[in-house]
C-alpha positions as CSV (number, residue, x, y, z in Angstrom):
1,X,-1.0,22.9,302.4
2,X,1.7,21.2,300.2
3,X,5.2,22.5,299.7
4,X,5.5,23.8,296.1
5,X,8.7,21.8,295.8
6,X,6.8,18.6,296.6
7,X,4.1,18.9,294.0
8,X,5.4,16.2,291.7
9,X,5.3,13.5,294.4
10,X,2.2,11.4,294.4
11,X,-0.3,12.9,297.0
12,X,-2.6,10.7,299.2
13,X,-5.8,12.4,297.9
14,X,-6.0,12.6,294.1
15,X,-8.8,15.2,293.6
16,X,-10.1,18.4,295.2
17,X,-7.0,20.6,295.1
18,X,-6.6,24.2,293.9
19,X,-4.0,26.9,293.8
20,X,-4.9,30.5,294.2
21,X,-5.5,30.7,290.5
22,X,-7.2,27.5,289.3
23,X,-8.3,24.0,290.3
24,X,-5.7,21.3,290.0
25,X,-5.7,17.5,290.3
26,X,-3.2,14.6,290.4
27,X,-3.5,12.0,287.7
28,X,-1.5,8.8,288.0
29,X,0.2,7.3,285.0
30,X,-0.8,3.7,284.1
31,X,1.7,1.1,285.4
32,X,2.7,0.0,281.9
33,X,3.4,3.6,280.6
34,X,6.9,4.9,279.7
35,X,6.6,7.6,282.4
36,X,5.7,5.1,285.1
37,X,8.7,2.8,284.1
38,X,11.0,5.9,284.4
39,X,9.7,6.4,288.0
40,X,7.3,9.1,287.3
41,X,4.1,8.1,289.0
42,X,1.8,10.8,287.8
43,X,1.3,14.4,286.9
44,X,-0.5,17.5,288.0
45,X,-3.2,18.9,285.8
46,X,-4.9,22.2,285.9
47,X,-8.5,23.0,284.7
48,X,-8.5,25.2,281.6
49,X,-11.1,27.9,280.8
50,X,-13.3,25.3,279.1
51,X,-13.5,22.9,282.1
52,X,-11.0,20.4,280.6
53,X,-7.7,19.4,282.1
54,X,-4.2,20.2,280.9
55,X,-0.9,18.8,282.1
56,X,1.3,21.2,284.0
57,X,4.9,21.2,282.9
58,X,7.1,19.3,285.3
59,X,8.8,21.7,287.7
60,X,6.5,24.6,286.9
61,X,6.1,26.6,290.1
62,X,2.3,26.8,290.7
63,X,2.4,28.0,294.3
64,X,0.9,26.4,297.3
65,X,-1.7,23.7,296.8
66,X,-4.8,23.7,299.1
67,X,-6.7,20.5,299.7
68,X,-10.5,20.6,299.3
69,X,-10.7,24.3,298.5
70,X,-14.2,24.2,297.0
71,X,-17.4,22.9,298.4
72,X,-20.4,24.0,296.2
73,X,-22.9,24.0,299.1
74,X,-20.5,26.0,301.3
75,X,-19.9,28.5,298.4
76,X,-23.6,28.9,297.8
77,X,-24.1,29.6,301.6
78,X,-21.3,32.1,301.5
79,X,-22.8,33.9,298.5
80,X,-26.2,34.0,300.2
81,X,-24.6,35.4,303.3
82,X,-22.7,38.0,301.3
83,X,-25.8,39.1,299.4
84,X,-27.7,39.5,302.8
85,X,-24.8,41.6,304.1
86,X,-24.8,43.8,301.0
87,X,-28.6,44.3,301.4
88,X,-28.2,45.0,305.1
89,X,-25.5,47.6,304.4
90,X,-27.6,49.3,301.7
91,X,-30.5,49.4,304.1
92,X,-28.3,50.9,306.8
93,X,-26.9,53.5,304.4
94,X,-30.4,54.4,303.3
95,X,-31.5,54.7,307.0
96,X,-28.7,57.1,307.7
97,X,-29.8,59.5,304.9
98,X,-33.4,60.6,305.1
99,X,-34.7,62.5,302.1
100,X,-37.3,65.1,303.1
101,X,-40.8,64.3,301.7
102,X,-42.1,66.5,299.0
103,X,-44.6,69.2,300.3
104,X,-47.7,69.2,298.2
105,X,-49.9,72.3,297.6
106,X,-53.4,72.2,296.2
107,X,-53.5,73.8,292.8
108,X,-56.9,72.7,291.5
109,X,-57.7,73.7,287.9
110,X,-61.4,73.1,288.7
111,X,-63.5,71.7,291.4
112,X,-63.7,68.3,289.7
113,X,-60.1,68.1,288.6
114,X,-57.7,67.5,291.5
115,X,-54.2,68.8,291.0
116,X,-51.3,69.3,293.4
117,X,-47.7,70.5,292.9
118,X,-44.5,70.2,295.0
119,X,-41.5,72.4,294.4
120,X,-38.1,70.9,295.0
121,X,-34.5,71.6,294.4
122,X,-34.8,69.4,291.3
123,X,-37.8,71.2,289.9
124,X,-41.6,71.1,290.2
125,X,-43.5,67.8,290.6
126,X,-47.2,67.6,289.6
127,X,-50.0,65.1,290.3
128,X,-53.4,65.3,288.8
129,X,-56.4,63.4,287.5
130,X,-56.2,63.2,283.7
131,X,-59.3,63.7,281.6
132,X,-59.3,59.9,281.0
133,X,-60.0,59.4,284.7
134,X,-56.7,57.9,285.7
135,X,-54.1,59.6,287.8
136,X,-50.6,60.7,286.9
137,X,-48.6,63.8,286.6
138,X,-45.2,65.0,285.7
139,X,-41.7,65.0,287.1
140,X,-38.8,67.4,286.3
141,X,-36.9,66.5,283.1
142,X,-33.5,64.9,283.5
143,X,-32.1,67.5,281.1
144,X,-32.8,71.1,282.1
145,X,-33.8,72.2,278.5
146,X,-36.4,69.4,278.1
147,X,-40.0,69.4,279.1
148,X,-41.2,67.6,282.3
149,X,-41.7,63.9,282.0
150,X,-45.3,62.9,282.2
151,X,-46.7,59.7,283.6
152,X,-50.1,58.2,283.9
153,X,-52.1,55.0,284.6
154,X,-52.1,55.1,288.4
155,X,-55.2,54.4,290.6
156,X,-55.2,57.4,292.9
157,X,-53.6,60.8,293.7
158,X,-51.7,59.1,296.6
159,X,-50.1,56.6,294.2
160,X,-49.1,59.5,291.9
161,X,-47.5,61.3,294.9
162,X,-45.7,58.1,295.9
163,X,-44.4,57.8,292.3
164,X,-43.1,61.4,292.5
165,X,-41.5,60.9,295.9
166,X,-39.7,57.7,294.7
167,X,-38.4,59.6,291.7
168,X,-37.3,62.5,293.9
169,X,-35.6,60.3,296.4
170,X,-33.9,58.3,293.7
171,X,-32.4,61.4,292.1
172,X,-31.2,62.7,295.5
173,X,-29.6,59.4,296.5
174,X,-28.0,59.0,293.1
175,X,-26.1,62.3,293.8
176,X,-24.7,61.1,297.2
177,X,-21.7,58.9,297.9
178,X,-20.4,57.0,300.8
179,X,-17.2,58.0,302.5
180,X,-14.3,56.5,300.6
181,X,-16.0,56.3,297.2
């Protein structure tokens, strides 16, 4: 790490520096320039929001300069590792909280029309075979004054039950929070 008071001296490495806030680089003046003739060998530049470079005013305190702060492959590996850690923590949180499965009761309308219901703290879930032959049902409305939300297009009563269970678990989990949130 460089001493902030030494930032206007020519560094050995010209590229690959950063402060805590933005990338910086050292750019030498040409030997025939006025600045070079006055003994100023170069200047620090910082990357702007468009990816271009702007000169830093001489003497501007920019804080400690860190050599080689950014390696794209290393950053990509770090992002991948962090995403995996987030997924692991979410899985662990979900493993800690088990939502009881819905309990289904047979409520057939007729011998040829399977229908089952499950009462829950959210409301009543229903699965059935529609007159079209596909399976579906209804889930409690999000707003208490509204009618239940119907769904269809599933291949079996078990798929319809799984759809209801996922809806039920999603609503229960949405109402929970981790300690410290």
